[in-house]
N, C-alpha and C positions, 0 to 999 in steps of 0.2 A: 140400177141401186148399186152403189158403191158401200160395201159394208163398213169401211172405214169413217164414212160419214154418218153412220147411225150410232156410234160409240158416244155414250154419256157416263156420267159419275154412277148412273146406276147399272150399267152394264155387269154383268156377274164375271167374276175371275175368270181368265181365259187360259187355256193351254192349245197352243198353236204346233202342229206338227206337218210339215211340208217337205216335198222332196223336189230336188232339182231335176228329176226325170219326169215330174208332171207335165203332161202335154195338155191337160185339160184346163188348168188353171195356173197362172204364172206365179211364181215365187214372189214377184214384187206384191201380188195383193195381200199377201201373208204379210211382207214386212210394213205395208201401210197401216193394215190394220193394227199390227203390234204398236207401232209408233202412234196411231190415234189412242189405243188403250193406255200408253203410258204418259201421253199428254193428258190424260182424264184422271189420271192416278188409280185405274184400274189395275189388281193384280193381275200380272201375265206372265207368262213365261213361253218361249218358242224355240222350237229343234228346226233346224234347217238340215236335212239329210240330202246324201248324193242319191242314192238309189231308192227305187222303189215305185215311181209312177203313182197317179192319181188311183185312190181306192187301194191301196197295197194290202190293206186287210192285215192278217197277223202271220203271213207267211215267212217261214224259214229261209235262210240262203240269201238274205238280201244286205249282208253285212251289218253296219251298224244300225240301218234302218231298222231290222228285225228287232231290235231292243226297245222300240217306241211303246209296247204295251206295258213293259215294266217301268218306264219313265212316267207313263200316263198314271199307273196304278200307285206310284209314289207320290206324284202331285196331288191326286186325290186324297190319299192319305194324309198329306201335311195340311190339308184344309179340313179335315175331319170329315170329308165327304164319303170315304170309304172306310169302314170298320175292319180292323185286322181280325182275320179269324184264325182260331188256335186249332 
């Protein structure tokens, strides 16, 4: 099942974060998915990072890849999906 072939106008807004070091899933899969999202006019954002591998979690010390949790938080807040706590 190719995920990019499942995209419709009803697909929810999507944030993609992928690393070049991922040996489990090729970066091309995320690129194809992102292209399908934009063709369907689905709000989407994608970050391609150099380090981290598949399932990198929230580890520190991966250069710019360690910043993905912050980017994800900002993306969720921008869409009203995460409330700002004071």
